[in-house]
FIDO-370501 format. One record per residue: z, x negated, y of N, C-alpha, C in turn; residue in one letter. Coordinates in steps of 0.1 Angstrom, whole numbers, padded with zeros to 4 digits, always signed. Layout:
# FIDO-370501
ZXYZXYZXYA
...
//
This chain:
# FIDO-370501
+0000-0010-0011+0000-0002+0000+0000-0008+0013M
-0008-0005+0022-0008-0015+0034+0004-0012+0043P
+0007-0024+0049+0017-0025+0058+0016-0015+0069R
+0005-0011+0075+0002-0002+0085-0009+0008+0085V
-0008+0017+0087-0018+0030+0085-0027+0031+0097S
-0042+0035+0092-0049+0038+0103-0046+0045+0117L
-0038+0055+0111-0035+0067+0121-0024+0058+0132K
-0015+0050+0126-0008+0041+0136-0014+0032+0144Q
-0025+0028+0140-0033+0019+0147-0043+0027+0158L
-0044+0037+0155-0053+0048+0163-0043+0051+0175L
-0030+0056+0170-0024+0061+0182-0019+0051+0191L
-0019+0036+0187-0013+0027+0195-0026+0024+0203A
-0038+0027+0201-0049+0025+0210-0054+0011+0208G
-0054+0006+0195-0060-0008+0190-0073-0008+0189S
-0080+0002+0189-0095+0004+0187-0104+0002+0199H
-0095+0002+0211-0103+0000+0222-0104-0016+0226F
-0119-0019+0230-0122-0034+0233-0124-0030+0248G
-0131-0045+0251-0135-0046+0266-0149-0039+0267H
-0154-0041+0278-0168-0038+0285-0178-0044+0277L
-0189-0035+0274-0201-0042+0267-0205-0055+0273T
-0204-0056+0286-0212-0067+0292-0202-0080+0292R
-0189-0077+0287-0182-0090+0285-0179-0094+0271R
-0185-0085+0264-0183-0090+0249-0186-0103+0245W
-0183-0107+0234-0185-0121+0224-0194-0119+0215N
-0207-0121+0214-0215-0118+0201-0210-0124+0187P
-0200-0132+0188-0194-0135+0176-0185-0121+0169K
-0181-0115+0180-0173-0103+0174-0180-0091+0169M
-0192-0091+0167-0200-0084+0164-0197-0077+0148D
-0194-0084+0138-0188-0079+0128-0176-0070+0129K
-0169-0072+0139-0157-0066+0140-0157-0051+0147Y
-0169-0052+0153-0172-0039+0163-0176-0026+0156I
-0170-0015+0157-0177-0003+0150-0188+0002+0155F
-0186+0006+0169-0194+0012+0180-0192+0009+0193M
-0202+0015+0202-0199+0013+0217-0198+0029+0221Q
-0194+0031+0231-0189+0046+0237-0187+0042+0251K
-0194+0048+0261-0192+0049+0274-0189+0036+0281N
-0198+0026+0273-0198+0012+0279-0185+0006+0274G
-0180+0007+0265-0170+0001+0259-0170-0001+0244I
-0167-0011+0239-0169-0013+0226-0157-0007+0216H
-0158-0002+0206-0149+0004+0199-0148-0007+0187I
-0133-0008+0181-0130-0018+0171-0130-0013+0159I
-0134-0017+0146-0132-0012+0134-0117-0014+0128D
-0111-0003+0128-0099-0004+0123-0095-0007+0110L
-0105-0002+0102-0103-0007+0086-0104-0022+0085K
-0112-0031+0095-0111-0042+0093-0097-0047+0100K
-0096-0042+0108-0082-0046+0115-0071-0047+0106T
-0070-0035+0098-0058-0031+0087-0060-0045+0077Q
-0073-0048+0072-0074-0056+0060-0069-0070+0065F
-0076-0075+0079-0071-0087+0085-0056-0088+0085K
-0051-0079+0091-0035-0078+0094-0028-0081+0081L
-0033-0074+0070-0027-0077+0057-0027-0089+0050E
-0038-0094+0055-0043-0108+0051-0033-0120+0058E
-0031-0119+0073-0022-0126+0080-0009-0125+0076A
-0005-0111+0073+0011-0113+0069+0011-0118+0054C
+0005-0118+0045+0007-0123+0034+0005-0138+0033N
-0002-0144+0042-0001-0158+0044+0011-0164+0050F
+0013-0157+0063+0028-0161+0069+0038-0158+0059L
+0039-0150+0052+0049-0149+0040+0052-0162+0033Q
+0039-0167+0029+0039-0178+0022+0044-0193+0029H
+0039-0189+0039+0043-0202+0049+0059-0202+0051I
+0065-0192+0053+0080-0190+0058+0085-0194+0043V
+0081-0188+0033+0089-0192+0019+0089-0205+0016Q
+0078-0213+0019+0078-0225+0022+0090-0234+0026R
+0095-0230+0034+0104-0234+0046+0102-0238+0059G
+0089-0235+0064+0086-0235+0077+0087-0221+0086D
+0088-0226+0100+0092-0216+0111+0077-0213+0118D
+0078-0202+0123+0068-0195+0131+0071-0196+0145V
+0062-0201+0154+0062-0199+0169+0055-0188+0175L
+0062-0179+0180+0053-0167+0189+0049-0172+0203F
+0038-0169+0208+0034-0171+0220+0028-0160+0226V
+0035-0156+0237+0029-0146+0246+0034-0143+0261G
+0024-0150+0267+0028-0150+0282+0023-0139+0290T
+0016-0131+0286+0011-0118+0293+0024-0110+0297K
+0023-0105+0309+0037-0097+0316+0038-0086+0304P
+0031-0078+0299+0031-0068+0290+0039-0071+0275Q
+0037-0086+0274+0043-0091+0260+0052-0097+0259A
+0059-0103+0273+0071-0112+0274+0082-0106+0265R
+0087-0093+0270+0099-0086+0269+0098-0083+0253E
+0088-0081+0248+0085-0076+0236+0086-0087+0224M
+0081-0097+0229+0079-0112+0222+0094-0116+0222I
+0100-0115+0231+0113-0122+0232+0123-0111+0219R
+0123-0099+0220+0131-0091+0214+0128-0094+0197E
+0116-0093+0193+0113-0094+0180+0117-0108+0173E
+0115-0118+0183+0117-0133+0177+0134-0133+0174T
+0139-0127+0185+0155-0129+0184+0160-0120+0173E
+0153-0111+0171+0157-0103+0157+0155-0108+0144R
+0143-0115+0143+0143-0123+0129+0147-0139+0132I
+0152-0142+0142+0158-0158+0146+0147-0165+0143D
+0139-0162+0151+0125-0173+0154+0125-0178+0167M
+0111-0188+0170+0110-0194+0180+0100-0188+0191F
+0100-0188+0203+0090-0181+0211+0088-0186+0222Y
+0078-0184+0231+0073-0189+0246+0068-0177+0250V
+0075-0170+0259+0072-0160+0268+0069-0163+0282N
+0070-0175+0285+0069-0176+0301+0055-0188+0300E
+0053-0198+0310+0045-0206+0310+0043-0215+0300R
+0031-0218+0292+0029-0229+0282+0031-0243+0290W
+0039-0252+0285+0041-0263+0290+0029-0273+0283L
+0021-0279+0289+0012-0289+0282+0019-0298+0276G
+0017-0301+0261+0023-0309+0255+0034-0304+0245G
+0037-0291+0246+0046-0285+0239+0046-0288+0225M
+0036-0291+0219+0033-0292+0206+0030-0308+0204L
+0020-0312+0209+0015-0325+0208+0025-0335+0212T
+0032-0332+0225+0042-0343+0232+0056-0336+0228N
+0060-0331+0215+0071-0326+0211+0084-0335+0213F
+0084-0347+0212+0096-0356+0219+0099-0355+0233R
+0090-0354+0242+0094-0353+0256+0101-0341+0259T
+0095-0328+0249+0102-0316+0253+0116-0314+0246I
+0117-0322+0236+0133-0325+0230+0141-0333+0242R
+0135-0341+0249+0143-0348+0258+0146-0337+0270N
+0138-0327+0272+0142-0319+0283+0150-0310+0278S
+0149-0304+0265+0161-0297+0261+0172-0305+0262I
+0177-0317+0258+0186-0324+0260+0192-0324+0270R
+0185-0326+0284+0187-0323+0298+0194-0311+0300K
+0188-0303+0295+0194-0286+0297+0206-0286+0291L
+0210-0290+0279+0223-0291+0273+0234-0298+0284D
+0227-0310+0288+0238-0317+0295+0242-0310+0308D
+0231-0303+0313+0237-0295+0327+0246-0283+0324L
+0243-0280+0313+0255-0267+0308+0266-0275+0307E
+0270-0285+0300+0282-0291+0299+0288-0298+0311M
+0279-0298+0323+0285-0301+0335+0294-0289+0340M
+0291-0278+0337+0299-0267+0343+0313-0264+0335E
+0313-0271+0321+0325-0268+0317+0334-0283+0312T
+0328-0292+0315+0338-0306+0316+0345-0311+0329N
+0342-0301+0339+0350-0302+0352+0340-0311+0360G
+0330-0313+0358+0319-0324+0368+0317-0315+0381T
+0315-0303+0381+0313-0293+0391+0324-0294+0404Y
+0336-0298+0397+0348-0300+0407+0346-0312+0416Q
+0340-0321+0411+0337-0333+0418+0323-0330+0429K
+0317-0322+0429+0304-0318+0435+0306-0308+0447L
+0298-0310+0458+0299-0300+0468+0293-0288+0466N
+0289-0278+0475+0283-0266+0471+0268-0269+0470K
+0263-0278+0478+0248-0279+0480+0245-0285+0465K
+0251-0296+0459+0247-0302+0450+0249-0294+0435E
+0258-0283+0436+0260-0274+0426+0249-0264+0426I
+0247-0260+0437+0231-0253+0439+0221-0258+0432L
+0218-0269+0434+0207-0279+0430+0207-0281+0414Q
+0220-0282+0408+0221-0282+0394+0217-0266+0389V
+0225-0257+0396+0220-0242+0386+0205-0241+0390E
+0198-0245+0400+0182-0241+0401+0176-0249+0391R
+0182-0262+0389+0175-0270+0378+0175-0262+0366Q
+0188-0260+0361+0193-0255+0349+0183-0240+0345K
+0183-0232+0356+0177-0220+0354+0161-0222+0350A
+0158-0231+0356+0139-0235+0355+0139-0242+0342K
+0145-0248+0335+0146-0254+0323+0148-0242+0314L
+0158-0234+0316+0163-0223+0307+0153-0214+0305L
+0143-0209+0317+0133-0201+0318+0122-0204+0309K
+0119-0218+0308+0106-0222+0304+0110-0226+0289V
+0122-0233+0286+0125-0237+0272+0135-0231+0266L
+0138-0219+0272+0148-0210+0263+0145-0205+0250G
+0132-0202+0248+0127-0197+0232+0123-0210+0222G
+0123-0221+0227+0124-0232+0216+0136-0242+0217V
+0146-0238+0223+0157-0248+0223+0162-0251+0211R
+0162-0243+0200+0169-0246+0188+0157-0251+0177K
+0145-0254+0182+0134-0258+0173+0135-0273+0172M
+0139-0278+0161+0142-0292+0158+0131-0299+0152K
+0119-0291+0147+0106-0297+0145+0094-0289+0149R
+0083-0295+0145+0073-0287+0146+0070-0273+0139L
+0065-0264+0142+0063-0251+0133+0054-0253+0124P
+0054-0241+0116+0045-0243+0107+0032-0235+0106G
+0033-0224+0118+0023-0214+0121+0027-0211+0134A
+0016-0206+0143+0016-0202+0158+0011-0186+0155V
+0016-0178+0162+0012-0166+0166+0009-0163+0179F
-0002-0162+0182-0007-0160+0197-0012-0148+0202V
-0010-0141+0211-0015-0132+0218-0025-0135+0230I
-0039-0130+0228-0048-0136+0237-0050-0150+0236D
-0061-0152+0231-0062-0168+0230-0069-0174+0237I
-0077-0164+0248-0083-0169+0260-0072-0173+0272R
-0061-0166+0271-0053-0170+0281-0043-0182+0274K
-0043-0182+0263-0033-0193+0257-0040-0204+0250E
-0051-0209+0255-0064-0216+0252-0058-0230+0245D
-0048-0234+0255-0041-0247+0255-0031-0249+0244I
-0023-0238+0240-0015-0235+0229-0027-0236+0215A
-0037-0231+0214-0043-0232+0202-0051-0243+0200V
-0054-0251+0211-0061-0265+0210-0050-0273+0203H
-0037-0275+0210-0027-0280+0206-0025-0281+0191E
-0025-0266+0185-0021-0265+0171-0030-0269+0162A
-0045-0267+0167-0056-0272+0160-0056-0288+0159H
-0051-0294+0169-0049-0307+0170-0041-0314+0159K
-0029-0306+0158-0021-0309+0148-0022-0304+0135L
-0031-0296+0131-0034-0288+0118-0026-0276+0116G
-0020-0273+0126-0011-0259+0124-0020-0246+0123I
-0020-0239+0113-0027-0226+0115-0022-0216+0124P
-0034-0209+0133-0031-0201+0141-0034-0187+0138V
-0024-0176+0141-0027-0162+0136-0028-0156+0151F
-0038-0148+0154-0039-0146+0170-0046-0129+0167A
-0042-0122+0180-0049-0109+0183-0061-0112+0189I
-0073-0107+0184-0084-0110+0190-0091-0098+0195I
-0097-0096+0211-0102-0087+0214-0116-0091+0215D
-0126-0080+0219-0141-0083+0219-0144-0093+0229T
-0138-0097+0236-0143-0109+0245-0139-0122+0241N
-0134-0121+0228-0129-0137+0226-0138-0140+0215A
-0135-0154+0213-0142-0160+0198-0132-0162+0186D
-0137-0153+0175-0126-0153+0165-0129-0166+0156P
-0138-0175+0157-0138-0187+0151-0130-0197+0153T
-0123-0195+0165-0114-0205+0170-0101-0206+0163T
-0100-0194+0156-0083-0193+0147-0086-0192+0136V
-0077-0194+0126-0079-0193+0112-0078-0181+0106E
-0066-0171+0112-0065-0156+0109-0066-0148+0121Y
-0080-0143+0124-0080-0134+0135-0076-0122+0131P
-0070-0114+0141-0066-0099+0139-0072-0089+0148I
-0086-0085+0147-0092-0077+0160-0085-0064+0160P
-0084-0066+0174-0072-0053+0181-0073-0056+0192A
-0069-0047+0202-0068-0045+0216-0055-0053+0220N
-0058-0065+0228-0047-0074+0231-0043-0071+0246D
-0044-0060+0251-0041-0058+0267-0030-0044+0264D
-0032-0036+0256-0023-0025+0257-0010-0026+0252A
+0003-0024+0255+0014-0029+0252+0020-0022+0238Y
+0013-0010+0235+0017-0004+0220+0011-0012+0212K
-0002-0014+0214-0010-0024+0204-0004-0036+0201S
+0000-0043+0212+0007-0056+0210+0021-0053+0201I
+0027-0043+0206+0041-0040+0201+0037-0038+0186A
+0032-0029+0184+0027-0025+0169+0024-0037+0158L
+0015-0046+0163+0010-0055+0154+0021-0065+0155I
+0028-0070+0166+0039-0081+0168+0050-0076+0158T
+0055-0063+0157+0065-0058+0150+0061-0059+0133H
+0049-0056+0129+0046-0060+0115+0047-0073+0113I
+0042-0079+0121+0042-0096+0120+0057-0101+0115I
+0065-0095+0125+0079-0102+0127+0087-0095+0112A
+0081-0081+0110+0087-0076+0096+0084-0086+0084D
+0072-0090+0083+0067-0099+0072+0075-0111+0070A
+0077-0116+0084+0085-0131+0085+0099-0128+0080V
+0105-0117+0085+0120-0114+0080+0118-0112+0066E
+0112-0106+0061+0111-0103+0046+0110-0117+0038E
+0099-0124+0043+0097-0139+0035+0112-0147+0037A
+0118-0146+0048+0133-0153+0051+0143-0149+0041K
+0145-0137+0038+0152-0131+0030+0148-0137+0014L
+0138-0135+0011+0133-0140+0000+0136-0156-0002L
+0136-0162+0007+0136-0175+0005+0150-0180+0006R
+0159-0172+0012+0177-0172+0011+0177-0171-0004Q
+0174-0158-0011+0176-0155-0024+0171-0165-0032E
+0159-0169-0030+0158-0183-0039+0166-0194-0040K
+0171-0196-0027+0177-0209-0027+0192-0207-0033A
+0198-0194-0032+0210-0188-0038+0207-0191-0054G
+0198-0187-0059+0195-0188-0075+0195-0200-0078L
+0186-0210-0071+0185-0224-0073+0199-0232-0075E
+0207-0226-0064+0222-0234-0066+0230-0228-0077E
+0230-0215-0081+0233-0211-0093+0229-0218-0107E
+0215-0220-0108+0208-0228-0118+0214-0241-0118L
+0216-0249-0106+0221-0262-0106+0235-0262-0111A
+0243-0252-0106+0257-0252-0112+0257-0251-0128E
+0248-0243-0133+0249-0238-0146+0244-0253-0154K
+0234-0258-0151+0230-0270-0156+0243-0283-0156Q
+0250-0280-0145+0257-0293-0145+0270-0289-0155E
+0275-0275-0157+0284-0273-0165+0278-0275-0178K
+0266-0271-0184+0261-0276-0197+0260-0291-0200K
+0256-0297-0189+0255-0311-0190+0265-0320-0193G
+0280-0314-0189+0293-0320-0194+0295-0319-0206K
+0292-0311-0214+0297-0307-0229+0290-0320-0236K
+0278-0321-0238+0276-0333-0246+0276-0345-0242P
+0281-0346-0230+0287-0360-0226+0299-0362-0232Q
+0307-0351-0231+0322-0354-0238+0322-0355-0253E
+0311-0350-0259+0310-0348-0276+0304-0362-0279S
+0296-0369-0268+0286-0379-0274+0295-0392-0279A
+0308-0395-0275+0317-0407-0282+0320-0403-0296P
+0322-0389-0297+0325-0389-0312+0315-0388-0324V
+0302-0385-0320+0292-0386-0326+0285-0402-0330R
+0287-0411-0319+0281-0423-0321+0287-0429-0332K
+0299-0431-0335+0302-0440-0346+0297-0436-0357P
+0293-0423-0361+0288-0419-0374+0272-0423-0376A
+0267-0425-0364+0250-0431-0365+0252-0444-0366R
+0263-0451-0365+0263-0464-0365+0265-0471-0380R
+0270-0460-0388+0271-0465-0400+0262-0472-0406R
+0262-0483-0417+0254-0492-0420+0251-0487-0433R
+0238-0488-0441+0233-0483-0450+0239-0494-0462S
+0242-0488-0474+0247-0499-0484+0236-0505-0492P
+0237-0518-0489+0223-0527-0495+0227-0530-0510G
+0217-0537-0515+0222-0541-0527+0230-0554-0530P
+0242-0550-0533+0252-0561-0532+0252-0567-0548A
+0254-0580-0547+0257-0588-0559+0270-0587-0565A
+0273-0589-0581+0284-0588-0585+0294-0600-0583E
+0305-0594-0583+0316-0605-0578+0317-0610-0564G
+0311-0603-0556+0310-0607-0541+0319-0597-0534K
+0326-0601-0524+0337-0591-0515+0327-0584-0505S
+0332-0572-0503+0326-0564-0492+0327-0567-0478D
+0337-0576-0478+0344-0581-0460+0330-0588-0454S
+0329-0583-0442+0318-0591-0434+0320-0606-0435P
+0332-0611-0436+0335-0625-0432+0330-0633-0447Q
+0332-0625-0458+0329-0630-0469+0313-0632-0469D
+0308-0623-0467+0293-0620-0464+0289-0631-0458V
+0293-0632-0447+0286-0646-0436+0289-0658-0443T
+0301-0661-0448+0304-0675-0456+0295-0677-0466A
+0292-0665-0473+0285-0668-0486+0268-0672-0481A
+0264-0664-0472+0252-0665-0470+0248-0677-0462E
+0255-0682-0454+0254-0697-0446+0250-0707-0455K
+0260-0710-0464+0258-0721-0471+0247-0722-0482P
+0247-0708-0487+0236-0706-0496+0224-0705-0492A
+0219-0700-0479+0207-0699-0475+0199-0710-0472G
+0205-0723-0464+0198-0734-0460+0193-0742-0474K
+0204-0746-0484+0199-0753-0496+0186-0746-0502P
+0185-0734-0503+0178-0725-0507+0165-0728-0505A
+0162-0728-0491+0151-0732-0487+0147-0746-0490R
+0156-0754-0485+0152-0769-0488+0146-0770-0500Q
+0154-0763-0511+0150-0767-0525+0134-0759-0527D
+0135-0749-0521+0120-0743-0523+0109-0752-0519V
+0111-0758-0506+0102-0765-0500+0101-0778-0510A
+0108-0784-0515+0110-0796-0525+0100-0792-0536V
+0101-0782-0541+0097-0775-0553+0079-0774-0549E
+0079-0767-0537+0064-0767-0534+0055-0779-0533E
+0062-0788-0527+0057-0801-0525+0055-0809-0537K
+0065-0806-0545+0062-0812-0560+0052-0809-0568A
+0050-0794-0567+0041-0788-0576+0025-0792-0570D
+0024-0791-0557+0011-0796-0552+0007-0809-0554T
+0016-0817-0550+0012-0830-0553+0001-0838-0546G
-0005-0829-0540-0019-0834-0531-0016-0840-0516Q
-0002-0837-0513+0001-0837-0500+0010-0847-0500K
+0011-0859-0504+0024-0866-0504+0030-0873-0491P
+0016-0870-0480+0018-0877-0466+0029-0867-0456A
+0030-0856-0462+0037-0847-0455+0056-0850-0456R
+0058-0858-0468+0072-0863-0469+0075-0875-0462K
+0066-0881-0455+0072-0891-0446+0077-0883-0432V
+0075-0875-0427+0080-0872-0413+0092-0865-0416P
+0093-0859-0430+0107-0853-0434+0118-0865-0435V
+0114-0875-0442+0122-0886-0441+0125-0892-0426K
+0114-0895-0420+0117-0900-0406+0128-0888-0399K
+0125-0875-0401+0135-0868-0393+0149-0871-0398E
+0151-0873-0413+0163-0876-0417+0171-0888-0408V
+0159-0900-0410+0164-0913-0403+0169-0911-0390A
+0163-0902-0383+0165-0897-0370+0180-0893-0371D
+0184-0884-0379+0195-0875-0377+0205-0889-0380T
+0201-0897-0391+0210-0906-0396+0216-0917-0384E
+0208-0916-0371+0211-0927-0365+0220-0923-0352Q
+0223-0908-0355+0228-0902-0341+0240-0911-0340T
+0248-0918-0351+0260-0927-0347+0254-0936-0338P
+0243-0942-0334+0240-0951-0323+0246-0945-0313V
+0246-0933-0309+0250-0927-0294+0264-0930-0292K
+0274-0930-0304+0286-0934-0303+0287-0950-0298K
+0278-0957-0303+0277-0971-0299+0276-0972-0284A
+0267-0964-0282+0263-0965-0264+0276-0960-0258S
+0284-0949-0263+0295-0945-0255+0304-0954-0256V
+0306-0963-0267+0316-0974-0266+0312-0984-0259K
+0300-0989-0256+0295-0998-0243+0299-0995-0232K
+0298-0980-0229+0299-0974-0216+0314-0975-0214E
+0324-0972-0224+0336-0972-0222+0340-0987-0218V
+0332-0998-0227+0337-1013-0222+0332-1013-0207A
+0319-1011-0204+0319-1011-0192+0327-1006-0180D
+0333-0994-0185+0344-0989-0175+0358-0998-0175T
+0359-1005-0188+0371-1013-0190+0369-1026-0181E
+0359-1029-0174+0356-1040-0168+0359-1037-0154Q
+0363-1026-0149+0365-1021-0135+0377-1030-0129T
+0384-1036-0138+0398-1043-0129+0390-1054-0120P
+0378-1058-0124+0373-1069-0119+0372-1066-0101V
+0370-1053-0099+0372-1049-0087+0386-1050-0080K
+0396-1048-0089+0407-1051-0082+0408-1066-0077K
+0401-1075-0084+0403-1087-0081+0395-1089-0068A
+0385-1084-0065+0377-1084-0053+0387-1079-0042S
+0396-1069-0045+0403-1064-0036+0415-1074-0032V
+0419-1079-0042+0428-1089-0039+0422-1101-0030K
+0410-1105-0034+0404-1116-0024+0404-1107-0008K
+0401-1096-0007+0400-1091+0005+0414-1091+0012D
+0423-1090+0003+0438-1090+0008+0439-1103+0014V
+0434-1113+0005+0438-1126+0008+0431-1131+0021A
+0418-1126+0023+0412-1128+0035+0421-1123+0047D
+0424-1112+0045+0433-1106+0055+0447-1115+0062T
+0450-1121+0048+0462-1128+0051+0459-1141+0060E
+0448-1144+0062+0443-1159+0068+0443-1154+0084Q
+0442-1142+0086+0443-1139+0102+0451-1144+0109K
+0464-1150+0108+0471-1158+0116+0466-1169+0123P
+0454-1173+0118+0445-1183+0125+0444-1179+0138V
+0439-1167+0140+0436-1163+0154+0447-1163+0163K
+0461-1161+0158+0473-1163+0167+0473-1176+0173K
+0469-1189+0165+0471-1200+0168+0460-1202+0179A
+0449-1197+0180+0441-1197+0189+0446-1193+0203S
+0452-1180+0201+0460-1175+0214+0470-1184+0219V
+0476-1189+0211+0488-1200+0216+0479-1212+0223K
+0467-1214+0219+0459-1226+0225+0457-1222+0241K
+0452-1210+0238+0450-1203+0253+0463-1202+0260D
+0473-1197+0254+0483-1199+0262+0487-1212+0269V
+0486-1223+0258+0489-1237+0265+0481-1242+0275A
+0469-1237+0274+0457-1242+0284+0461-1233+0300D
+0467-1222+0298+0472-1217+0309+0485-1224+0315T
+0493-1226+0305+0503-1236+0311+0502-1249+0319E
+0492-1255+0316+0487-1269+0322+0479-1265+0337E
+0477-1252+0342+0473-1250+0354+0483-1255+0364K
+0497-1257+0364+0506-1260+0376+0502-1273+0380P
+0494-1283+0369+0491-1296+0374+0481-1297+0387V
+0472-1285+0388+0464-1285+0401+0470-1284+0412K
+0484-1280+0412+0492-1277+0424+0494-1291+0431K
+0494-1305+0423+0501-1315+0430+0491-1321+0440T
+0479-1317+0436+0472-1324+0450+0475-1317+0463P
+0477-1304+0462+0478-1296+0475+0489-1302+0481V
+0502-1304+0474+0512-1309+0481+0511-1323+0487K
+0503-1330+0482+0501-1343+0486+0494-1341+0501K
+0483-1333+0501+0476-1331+0512+0483-1328+0526E
+0494-1319+0523+0501-1314+0535+0508-1323+0542E
+0514-1335+0540+0519-1346+0545+0509-1353+0552P
+0500-1353+0547+0489-1363+0556+0485-1356+0567E
+0482-1342+0567+0480-1337+0580+0490-1334+0589E
+0503-1337+0584+0514-1338+0596+0513-1353+0602K
//
């Protein structure tokens, strides 16, 4: 069953188009007829396109994305705000700021500035300002709130954009196309339907027509949000159940593991003990000579390759020469025992240091030389009486 009937569309005046001289030839497939110089829109196609748009919007919302409603016409502003607030979505009902989508980072900075201006009223900053400064802050805050109030809670780009009158909101449509965001729009007979992904042919000037179509779109979005919440709740319940089920095997796992580690009984020889120590002790000495005997028997049987016995003897000889390493170790010990020679050298150094008193004798000689200086004074005393 369709979401809207033809009678509802007819009563809302959705079938009235623009004058025939203002039409767009690309809207020809959506026009039913012309009467009194006005094009009449085919409401069956309007009903079909509206149903298609609602279905795809629900898919987008269930996926986890949001929808941005854009309508800056005077007859659409209040209605857009009411419908979006009812379903908790985002809207733009005043002037579209250039770059609201393509330059979303700057828009987020402006929203932070708006939050700071509102904080000034509560944190006591107004008490430090005079009346003129407070009025300037209030004007700036009201301006930002008017333009950005509808997208204040939008933390990321929307998943779809619903536009009323694409000729007036051409910048919004262009930005959405640049970012790959699908556009849903009400298209009149003077617009190009190929510029949007999901056109809805209807009257975009009448208040009743805009209100009816916007209300149906909002209901579809709200229904999808409820389904998304229910799905999230079911997923949480399933996750909790899986966690509870996953704990049981983890607790019982340690009990089952020892049973799996049991060794299968092998062919045991008579007279041997079953303990692992006895088995390992019996296997180690018996295993190596058995292999050597087999190798010797094979060599004896063949007899054609006696040359292979030589490297075996050499290896044995090499293994017998291992005590040579001990001799080298003894030599190293002997070398280390000669370290007392270094002590003698140390004693020599001490003896050398004991000969330093020789330097003191030289010092005494210098002192003796300095004591002979009074001899020079004698000629000075002899010269004084001669002058008198």
